[in-house]
C-alpha positions as CSV (number, residue, x, y, z in Angstrom):
1,I,0.0,0.0,-0.1
2,I,1.4,3.4,-0.9
3,W,0.1,6.3,1.0
4,N,1.2,9.8,-0.4
5,G,-0.3,12.8,1.4
6,P,-2.3,13.3,4.4
7,M,-6.3,13.2,4.6
8,G,-6.8,16.6,5.8
9,V,-5.3,19.3,8.2
10,F,-3.8,16.7,10.5
11,E,-2.0,19.5,12.3
12,M,-5.5,20.7,13.8
13,A,-6.9,18.2,16.2
14,S,-10.5,19.0,15.0
15,F,-9.5,17.9,11.4
16,E,-7.0,15.0,12.1
17,T,-9.8,12.1,12.1
18,G,-9.2,11.1,8.5
19,T,-5.6,11.0,8.6
20,K,-5.5,9.3,12.1
21,A,-7.9,6.7,11.0
22,M,-5.7,6.1,7.6
23,M,-2.7,5.7,9.8
24,D,-4.3,3.1,12.1
25,V,-5.2,1.0,9.0
26,M,-1.8,1.4,7.6
27,C,-0.3,0.1,11.0
28,K,-2.7,-2.8,11.0
29,A,-1.9,-3.7,7.2
30,T,1.8,-3.6,8.1
31,E,1.2,-5.9,11.0
32,A,-0.6,-8.3,8.7
33,G,2.4,-8.5,6.6
34,I,1.4,-6.2,3.9
35,V,4.2,-3.8,2.7
36,T,3.4,-0.4,3.5
37,V,5.2,2.8,2.0
38,I,4.7,6.2,3.2
39,G,5.7,8.8,0.6
40,G,6.0,12.4,1.0
41,G,7.1,14.9,3.8
42,D,3.6,15.7,5.0
43,T,2.8,12.0,5.4
44,A,6.1,11.3,6.9
45,T,5.2,14.1,9.5
46,C,2.0,12.2,10.1
47,C,4.2,9.2,11.1
48,K,6.2,11.3,13.4
49,K,3.1,12.9,15.2
50,Y,1.4,9.5,15.8
51,D,4.8,7.8,16.5
52,T,4.4,5.2,13.8
53,E,7.6,5.5,11.7
54,D,8.6,2.0,12.9
55,K,5.2,0.6,12.1
56,M,5.5,1.1,8.4
57,T,7.6,-0.9,6.0
58,H,9.0,2.2,4.5
59,V,9.0,6.0,5.1
60,S,10.0,8.4,2.5
61,T,10.0,12.2,2.5
62,G,10.3,12.1,-1.4
63,G,6.6,12.4,-2.3
64,G,6.6,13.9,-5.7
65,A,9.7,12.0,-6.6
66,S,8.3,8.8,-5.3
67,L,5.1,9.3,-7.6
68,E,7.5,9.9,-10.7
69,L,9.4,7.0,-9.9
70,L,6.1,5.0,-9.8
71,E,5.2,6.7,-13.1
72,G,8.3,5.3,-14.7
73,K,10.1,8.6,-15.1
74,E,13.9,9.0,-14.9
75,M,15.3,9.8,-11.5
76,P,18.1,12.9,-12.1
77,G,20.1,11.7,-9.1
78,I,20.0,8.0,-9.9
79,A,20.8,8.6,-13.6
80,A,23.7,10.9,-12.6
81,L,25.1,8.0,-10.3
82,S,24.4,5.3,-12.9
83,S,26.4,7.2,-15.6
84,A,29.4,7.9,-13.3
């Protein structure tokens, strides 16, 4: 499961319900053996807020880059290292 982007304004308690519920589902999925990937700085910040960084398979701050990788686009940094 790839999650890129919080469900709402999770920084405010009155608007965090959707994001917190999604985080709970992601934790249960990881416990069940499903690979879970957090992509993006805001979503990684959610992990930090809810103390769940170690409950995901992988947490990345590269949201846009993660999506581009999934789209099959070339990653400039990887391309530069590959050609070196």
